[in-house]
A tleap script that builds the chain and sets N, CA, C and O, in Angstrom:
source leaprc.protein.ff14SB
mol = sequence {
  NMET GLY ARG PRO GLY GLU ASP PRO GLU LEU
  ARG ARG VAL ARG LEU ARG PHE GLY GLU GLN
  VAL ARG ALA ALA ARG LYS LYS ALA GLY LEU
  SER GLN ALA GLN LEU ALA GLU ARG ILE GLY
  ARG SER GLN ARG TYR VAL SER PHE ILE GLU
  THR GLY ALA ARG SER LEU PRO ILE GLU THR
  MET SER MET ILE MET ARG ALA LEU GLY PHE
  THR VAL GLU VAL GLU ILE LYS ILE ARG PRO
  ILE ARG PRO THR SER ARG CASP
}
set mol.1.N position { 0.844 -1.186 0.000 }
set mol.1.CA position { 0.000 0.000 0.000 }
set mol.1.C position { 0.880 1.236 0.000 }
set mol.1.O position { 1.908 1.274 0.675 }
set mol.2.N position { 0.479 2.242 -0.753 }
set mol.2.CA position { 1.257 3.466 -0.877 }
set mol.2.C position { 0.965 4.456 0.227 }
set mol.2.O position { 0.134 4.229 1.107 }
set mol.3.N position { 1.676 5.553 0.147 }
set mol.3.CA position { 1.468 6.633 1.115 }
set mol.3.C position { 0.202 7.404 0.779 }
set mol.3.O position { -0.199 7.438 -0.384 }
set mol.4.N position { -0.446 8.031 1.777 }
set mol.4.CA position { -1.647 8.831 1.502 }
set mol.4.C position { -1.355 9.917 0.471 }
set mol.4.O position { -0.355 10.627 0.579 }
set mol.5.N position { -2.217 10.043 -0.518 }
set mol.5.CA position { -2.065 11.055 -1.543 }
set mol.5.C position { -1.052 10.720 -2.620 }
set mol.5.O position { -0.831 11.513 -3.536 }
set mol.6.N position { -0.436 9.552 -2.519 }
set mol.6.CA position { 0.583 9.155 -3.480 }
set mol.6.C position { -0.058 8.770 -4.811 }
set mol.6.O position { -1.115 8.139 -4.839 }
set mol.7.N position { 0.579 9.146 -5.895 }
set mol.7.CA position { 0.121 8.790 -7.227 }
set mol.7.C position { 0.299 7.281 -7.421 }
set mol.7.O position { 1.424 6.785 -7.366 }
set mol.8.N position { -0.791 6.549 -7.647 }
set mol.8.CA position { -0.679 5.094 -7.791 }
set mol.8.C position { 0.191 4.675 -8.980 }
set mol.8.O position { 0.826 3.621 -8.939 }
set mol.9.N position { 0.223 5.476 -10.018 }
set mol.9.CA position { 1.056 5.146 -11.176 }
set mol.9.C position { 2.533 5.232 -10.813 }
set mol.9.O position { 3.323 4.384 -11.229 }
set mol.10.N position { 2.912 6.245 -10.042 }
set mol.10.CA position { 4.306 6.359 -9.618 }
set mol.10.C position { 4.686 5.208 -8.694 }
set mol.10.O position { 5.801 4.690 -8.769 }
set mol.11.N position { 3.785 4.817 -7.845 }
set mol.11.CA position { 4.031 3.659 -6.967 }
set mol.11.C position { 4.266 2.404 -7.801 }
set mol.11.O position { 5.160 1.611 -7.509 }
set mol.12.N position { 3.447 2.233 -8.850 }
set mol.12.CA position { 3.581 1.072 -9.722 }
set mol.12.C position { 4.951 1.078 -10.412 }
set mol.12.O position { 5.584 0.030 -10.542 }
set mol.13.N position { 5.401 2.239 -10.847 }
set mol.13.CA position { 6.704 2.355 -11.499 }
set mol.13.C position { 7.824 1.996 -10.531 }
set mol.13.O position { 8.749 1.269 -10.892 }
set mol.14.N position { 7.745 2.504 -9.301 }
set mol.14.CA position { 8.773 2.171 -8.293 }
set mol.14.C position { 8.812 0.674 -8.017 }
set mol.14.O position { 9.888 0.085 -7.922 }
set mol.15.N position { 7.637 0.059 -7.888 }
set mol.15.CA position { 7.594 -1.381 -7.631 }
set mol.15.C position { 8.178 -2.166 -8.796 }
set mol.15.O position { 8.922 -3.125 -8.593 }
set mol.16.N position { 7.843 -1.762 -10.010 }
set mol.16.CA position { 8.350 -2.458 -11.197 }
set mol.16.C position { 9.864 -2.315 -11.297 }
set mol.16.O position { 10.561 -3.279 -11.613 }
set mol.17.N position { 10.374 -1.115 -11.029 }
set mol.17.CA position { 11.821 -0.936 -11.065 }
set mol.17.C position { 12.486 -1.792 -9.996 }
set mol.17.O position { 13.515 -2.416 -10.254 }
set mol.18.N position { 11.913 -1.826 -8.807 }
set mol.18.CA position { 12.459 -2.658 -7.736 }
set mol.18.C position { 12.514 -4.124 -8.121 }
set mol.18.O position { 13.484 -4.816 -7.811 }
set mol.19.N position { 11.483 -4.597 -8.791 }
set mol.19.CA position { 11.461 -5.992 -9.268 }
set mol.19.C position { 12.586 -6.224 -10.271 }
set mol.19.O position { 13.246 -7.263 -10.245 }
set mol.20.N position { 12.799 -5.254 -11.150 }
set mol.20.CA position { 13.855 -5.369 -12.150 }
set mol.20.C position { 15.237 -5.375 -11.501 }
set mol.20.O position { 16.111 -6.139 -11.911 }
set mol.21.N position { 15.436 -4.535 -10.502 }
set mol.21.CA position { 16.715 -4.512 -9.789 }
set mol.21.C position { 16.957 -5.861 -9.109 }
set mol.21.O position { 18.044 -6.430 -9.216 }
set mol.22.N position { 15.951 -6.361 -8.417 }
set mol.22.CA position { 16.103 -7.649 -7.719 }
set mol.22.C position { 16.450 -8.761 -8.709 }
set mol.22.O position { 17.356 -9.556 -8.459 }
set mol.23.N position { 15.734 -8.818 -9.826 }
set mol.23.CA position { 15.988 -9.870 -10.820 }
set mol.23.C position { 17.395 -9.742 -11.404 }
set mol.23.O position { 18.102 -10.739 -11.555 }
set mol.24.N position { 17.800 -8.514 -11.733 }
set mol.24.CA position { 19.131 -8.300 -12.302 }
set mol.24.C position { 20.223 -8.622 -11.283 }
set mol.24.O position { 21.259 -9.187 -11.633 }
set mol.25.N position { 19.986 -8.263 -10.030 }
set mol.25.CA position { 20.972 -8.543 -8.970 }
set mol.25.C position { 21.140 -10.047 -8.803 }
set mol.25.O position { 22.263 -10.543 -8.706 }
set mol.26.N position { 20.031 -10.768 -8.771 }
set mol.26.CA position { 20.107 -12.225 -8.610 }
set mol.26.C position { 20.764 -12.873 -9.821 }
set mol.26.O position { 21.554 -13.807 -9.681 }
set mol.27.N position { 20.434 -12.373 -11.015 }
set mol.27.CA position { 21.056 -12.902 -12.229 }
set mol.27.C position { 22.560 -12.687 -12.204 }
set mol.27.O position { 23.318 -13.521 -12.699 }
set mol.28.N position { 22.996 -11.568 -11.627 }
set mol.28.CA position { 24.424 -11.266 -11.504 }
set mol.28.C position { 25.080 -12.037 -10.359 }
set mol.28.O position { 26.299 -11.989 -10.195 }
set mol.29.N position { 24.275 -12.749 -9.565 }
set mol.29.CA position { 24.811 -13.534 -8.448 }
set mol.29.C position { 25.286 -12.689 -7.289 }
set mol.29.O position { 26.208 -13.073 -6.569 }
set mol.30.N position { 24.654 -11.527 -7.102 }
set mol.30.CA position { 25.061 -10.619 -6.030 }
set mol.30.C position { 24.049 -10.575 -4.902 }
set mol.30.O position { 22.850 -10.739 -5.126 }
set mol.31.N position { 24.530 -10.353 -3.697 }
set mol.31.CA position { 23.666 -10.087 -2.559 }
set mol.31.C position { 23.316 -8.597 -2.558 }
set mol.31.O position { 23.927 -7.810 -3.280 }
set mol.32.N position { 22.345 -8.225 -1.758 }
set mol.32.CA position { 22.043 -6.800 -1.609 }
set mol.32.C position { 23.272 -6.052 -1.096 }
set mol.32.O position { 23.558 -4.945 -1.550 }
set mol.33.N position { 23.989 -6.642 -0.165 }
set mol.33.CA position { 25.183 -5.991 0.398 }
set mol.33.C position { 26.250 -5.785 -0.665 }
set mol.33.O position { 26.912 -4.747 -0.681 }
set mol.34.N position { 26.428 -6.757 -1.554 }
set mol.34.CA position { 27.425 -6.624 -2.614 }
set mol.34.C position { 27.040 -5.525 -3.603 }
set mol.34.O position { 27.891 -4.743 -4.029 }
set mol.35.N position { 25.760 -5.467 -3.967 }
set mol.35.CA position { 25.308 -4.396 -4.855 }
set mol.35.C position { 25.488 -3.046 -4.168 }
set mol.35.O position { 25.941 -2.082 -4.787 }
set mol.36.N position { 25.134 -2.983 -2.896 }
set mol.36.CA position { 25.278 -1.739 -2.143 }
set mol.36.C position { 26.725 -1.254 -2.171 }
set mol.36.O position { 26.983 -0.063 -2.342 }
set mol.37.N position { 27.649 -2.163 -2.007 }
set mol.37.CA position { 29.066 -1.793 -2.038 }
set mol.37.C position { 29.449 -1.249 -3.413 }
set mol.37.O position { 30.202 -0.281 -3.506 }
set mol.38.N position { 28.941 -1.858 -4.466 }
set mol.38.CA position { 29.251 -1.402 -5.827 }
set mol.38.C position { 28.758 0.020 -6.102 }
set mol.38.O position { 29.389 0.776 -6.841 }
set mol.39.N position { 27.624 0.371 -5.495 }
set mol.39.CA position { 27.054 1.699 -5.774 }
set mol.39.C position { 27.325 2.712 -4.656 }
set mol.39.O position { 26.872 3.855 -4.718 }
set mol.40.N position { 28.063 2.278 -3.645 }
set mol.40.CA position { 28.433 3.196 -2.568 }
set mol.40.C position { 27.284 3.556 -1.645 }
set mol.40.O position { 27.227 4.668 -1.120 }
set mol.41.N position { 26.381 2.630 -1.448 }
set mol.41.CA position { 25.226 2.849 -0.571 }
set mol.41.C position { 25.136 1.706 0.431 }
set mol.41.O position { 25.969 0.799 0.424 }
set mol.42.N position { 24.132 1.751 1.285 }
set mol.42.CA position { 23.950 0.700 2.286 }
set mol.42.C position { 23.065 -0.430 1.747 }
set mol.42.O position { 22.348 -0.262 0.761 }
set mol.43.N position { 23.132 -1.568 2.410 }
set mol.43.CA position { 22.269 -2.697 2.051 }
set mol.43.C position { 20.815 -2.299 2.240 }
set mol.43.O position { 19.948 -2.705 1.466 }
set mol.44.N position { 20.549 -1.505 3.270 }
set mol.44.CA position { 19.180 -1.053 3.539 }
set mol.44.C position { 18.642 -0.218 2.369 }
set mol.44.O position { 17.473 -0.339 2.002 }
set mol.45.N position { 19.486 0.614 1.795 }
set mol.45.CA position { 19.107 1.427 0.636 }
set mol.45.C position { 18.682 0.523 -0.519 }
set mol.45.O position { 17.654 0.761 -1.153 }
set mol.46.N position { 19.477 -0.514 -0.790 }
set mol.46.CA position { 19.138 -1.466 -1.857 }
set mol.46.C position { 17.814 -2.156 -1.542 }
set mol.46.O position { 16.989 -2.345 -2.436 }
set mol.47.N position { 17.606 -2.527 -0.303 }
set mol.47.CA position { 16.343 -3.150 0.100 }
set mol.47.C position { 15.163 -2.224 -0.163 }
set mol.47.O position { 14.130 -2.659 -0.672 }
set mol.48.N position { 15.316 -0.948 0.182 }
set mol.48.CA position { 14.247 0.028 -0.066 }
set mol.48.C position { 13.939 0.140 -1.564 }
set mol.48.O position { 12.778 0.252 -1.959 }
set mol.49.N position { 14.973 0.109 -2.380 }
set mol.49.CA position { 14.765 0.185 -3.827 }
set mol.49.C position { 14.004 -1.046 -4.308 }
set mol.49.O position { 13.037 -0.931 -5.061 }
set mol.50.N position { 14.440 -2.209 -3.877 }
set mol.50.CA position { 13.823 -3.452 -4.339 }
set mol.50.C position { 12.371 -3.597 -3.900 }
set mol.50.O position { 11.595 -4.288 -4.559 }
set mol.51.N position { 12.000 -2.962 -2.812 }
set mol.51.CA position { 10.607 -3.045 -2.350 }
set mol.51.C position { 9.767 -1.863 -2.827 }
set mol.51.O position { 8.580 -1.780 -2.512 }
set mol.52.N position { 10.370 -0.953 -3.578 }
set mol.52.CA position { 9.636 0.191 -4.099 }
set mol.52.C position { 9.390 1.273 -3.071 }
set mol.52.O position { 8.542 2.141 -3.279 }
set mol.53.N position { 10.117 1.239 -1.962 }
set mol.53.CA position { 9.900 2.197 -0.885 }
set mol.53.C position { 10.655 3.510 -1.100 }
set mol.53.O position { 10.452 4.470 -0.357 }
set mol.54.N position { 11.517 3.555 -2.106 }
set mol.54.CA position { 12.326 4.759 -2.323 }
set mol.54.C position { 12.172 5.229 -3.758 }
set mol.54.O position { 12.276 4.443 -4.699 }
set mol.55.N position { 11.921 6.529 -3.911 }
set mol.55.CA position { 11.897 7.149 -5.234 }
set mol.55.C position { 13.324 7.477 -5.644 }
set mol.55.O position { 14.154 7.831 -4.807 }
set mol.56.N position { 13.603 7.360 -6.924 }
set mol.56.CA position { 14.957 7.590 -7.411 }
set mol.56.C position { 14.958 8.466 -8.652 }
set mol.56.O position { 14.069 8.358 -9.497 }
set mol.57.N position { 15.960 9.336 -8.760 }
set mol.57.CA position { 16.112 10.043 -10.030 }
set mol.57.C position { 16.624 9.070 -11.090 }
set mol.57.O position { 17.242 8.056 -10.763 }
set mol.58.N position { 16.367 9.379 -12.347 }
set mol.58.CA position { 16.765 8.496 -13.439 }
set mol.58.C position { 18.273 8.248 -13.447 }
set mol.58.O position { 18.715 7.166 -13.834 }
set mol.59.N position { 19.059 9.223 -13.029 }
set mol.59.CA position { 20.512 9.056 -12.994 }
set mol.59.C position { 20.904 7.935 -12.031 }
set mol.59.O position { 21.794 7.138 -12.328 }
set mol.60.N position { 20.235 7.878 -10.880 }
set mol.60.CA position { 20.527 6.839 -9.891 }
set mol.60.C position { 20.052 5.485 -10.401 }
set mol.60.O position { 20.732 4.476 -10.213 }
set mol.61.N position { 18.890 5.459 -11.044 }
set mol.61.CA position { 18.396 4.205 -11.619 }
set mol.61.C position { 19.419 3.656 -12.617 }
set mol.61.O position { 19.734 2.466 -12.612 }
set mol.62.N position { 19.922 4.536 -13.460 }
set mol.62.CA position { 20.898 4.131 -14.458 }
set mol.62.C position { 22.189 3.629 -13.806 }
set mol.62.O position { 22.747 2.619 -14.233 }
set mol.63.N position { 22.667 4.332 -12.772 }
set mol.63.CA position { 23.887 3.929 -12.083 }
set mol.63.C position { 23.737 2.523 -11.493 }
set mol.63.O position { 24.648 1.701 -11.596 }
set mol.64.N position { 22.598 2.256 -10.881 }
set mol.64.CA position { 22.361 0.945 -10.266 }
set mol.64.C position { 22.364 -0.149 -11.325 }
set mol.64.O position { 23.007 -1.185 -11.154 }
set mol.65.N position { 21.647 0.082 -12.412 }
set mol.65.CA position { 21.573 -0.946 -13.441 }
set mol.65.C position { 22.913 -1.137 -14.144 }
set mol.65.O position { 23.249 -2.263 -14.511 }
set mol.66.N position { 23.690 -0.067 -14.344 }
set mol.66.CA position { 25.029 -0.219 -14.919 }
set mol.66.C position { 25.914 -1.066 -14.009 }
set mol.66.O position { 26.719 -1.862 -14.492 }
set mol.67.N position { 25.768 -0.896 -12.688 }
set mol.67.CA position { 26.552 -1.689 -11.732 }
set mol.67.C position { 26.207 -3.171 -11.846 }
set mol.67.O position { 26.994 -4.031 -11.452 }
set mol.68.N position { 25.023 -3.461 -12.387 }
set mol.68.CA position { 24.576 -4.843 -12.569 }
set mol.68.C position { 24.793 -5.343 -13.997 }
set mol.68.O position { 24.468 -6.487 -14.317 }
set mol.69.N position { 25.342 -4.480 -14.851 }
set mol.69.CA position { 25.611 -4.885 -16.226 }
set mol.69.C position { 24.442 -4.684 -17.175 }
set mol.69.O position { 24.372 -5.338 -18.215 }
set mol.70.N position { 23.528 -3.792 -16.832 }
set mol.70.CA position { 22.360 -3.517 -17.657 }
set mol.70.C position { 22.252 -2.016 -17.909 }
set mol.70.O position { 22.946 -1.217 -17.279 }
set mol.71.N position { 21.376 -1.646 -18.833 }
set mol.71.CA position { 21.065 -0.250 -19.059 }
set mol.71.C position { 19.592 -0.031 -18.750 }
set mol.71.O position { 18.817 -0.985 -18.668 }
set mol.72.N position { 19.214 1.219 -18.582 }
set mol.72.CA position { 17.820 1.581 -18.340 }
set mol.72.C position { 17.276 2.194 -19.621 }
set mol.72.O position { 17.889 3.088 -20.204 }
set mol.73.N position { 16.135 1.710 -20.045 }
set mol.73.CA position { 15.445 2.288 -21.192 }
set mol.73.C position { 14.118 2.821 -20.683 }
set mol.73.O position { 13.335 2.088 -20.078 }
set mol.74.N position { 13.870 4.093 -20.929 }
set mol.74.CA position { 12.653 4.731 -20.427 }
set mol.74.C position { 11.773 5.133 -21.599 }
set mol.74.O position { 12.233 5.757 -22.555 }
set mol.75.N position { 10.523 4.771 -21.511 }
set mol.75.CA position { 9.544 5.194 -22.506 }
set mol.75.C position { 8.533 6.076 -21.792 }
set mol.75.O position { 7.950 5.676 -20.784 }
set mol.76.N position { 8.331 7.261 -22.313 }
set mol.76.CA position { 7.390 8.188 -21.682 }
set mol.76.C position { 6.167 8.314 -22.576 }
set mol.76.O position { 6.270 8.609 -23.767 }
set mol.77.N position { 5.023 8.086 -21.980 }
set mol.77.CA position { 3.756 8.242 -22.684 }
set mol.77.C position { 2.965 9.327 -21.970 }
set mol.77.O position { 2.847 9.325 -20.745 }
set mol.78.N position { 2.437 10.234 -22.736 }
set mol.78.CA position { 1.623 11.305 -22.160 }
set mol.78.C position { 0.185 11.052 -22.571 }
set mol.78.O position { -0.125 10.888 -23.751 }
set mol.79.N position { -0.689 11.022 -21.567 }
set mol.79.CA position { -2.107 10.813 -21.846 }
set mol.79.C position { -2.925 11.608 -20.844 }
set mol.79.O position { -2.439 11.936 -19.762 }
set mol.80.N position { -4.159 11.918 -21.197 }
set mol.80.CA position { -4.999 12.688 -20.269 }
set mol.80.C position { -5.267 11.909 -18.984 }
set mol.80.O position { -5.340 10.680 -18.984 }
set mol.81.N position { -5.408 12.643 -17.909 }
set mol.81.CA position { -5.769 12.032 -16.631 }
set mol.81.C position { -7.255 11.730 -16.673 }
set mol.81.O position { -8.073 12.579 -17.029 }
set mol.82.N position { -7.582 10.518 -16.307 }
set mol.82.CA position { -8.992 10.128 -16.272 }
set mol.82.C position { -9.595 10.563 -14.946 }
set mol.82.O position { -9.026 10.310 -13.884 }
set mol.83.N position { -10.741 11.214 -15.011 }
set mol.83.CA position { -11.395 11.615 -13.753 }
set mol.83.C position { -11.747 10.375 -12.917 }
set mol.83.O position { -12.146 9.337 -13.446 }
set mol.84.N position { -11.586 10.520 -11.606 }
set mol.84.CA position { -11.985 9.444 -10.703 }
set mol.84.C position { -13.294 9.829 -10.029 }
set mol.84.O position { -13.790 10.942 -10.202 }
set mol.85.N position { -13.829 8.926 -9.282 }
set mol.85.CA position { -15.091 9.215 -8.588 }
set mol.85.C position { -14.935 10.315 -7.543 }
set mol.85.O position { -15.927 10.885 -7.088 }
set mol.86.N position { -13.675 10.620 -7.154 }
set mol.86.CA position { -13.423 11.671 -6.171 }
set mol.86.C position { -13.377 13.043 -6.815 }
set mol.86.O position { -13.478 14.050 -6.114 }
set mol.87.N position { -13.226 13.113 -8.151 }
set mol.87.CA position { -13.124 14.414 -8.838 }
set mol.87.C position { -14.471 15.063 -9.014 }
set mol.87.O position { -14.561 16.158 -9.571 }
savepdb mol mol.pdb
quit
């Protein structure tokens, strides 16, 4: 569950990125602590990323994936916001 007032789409993106980091880390045969050492952060930081609990700038996303031997490809789609029952 996200934070109150949080954009559900952004939460979904964070969770998806976290899943990708976890899969890439495991494919590389690294522990969270080993990845953390590669990127100069703590194991807890890596855990937060993998669970979608931390928002990241694209530069940091790219740095993490490069440390795992991957690149980040971003596709941006712009579409109208659909009104919800609260609007």
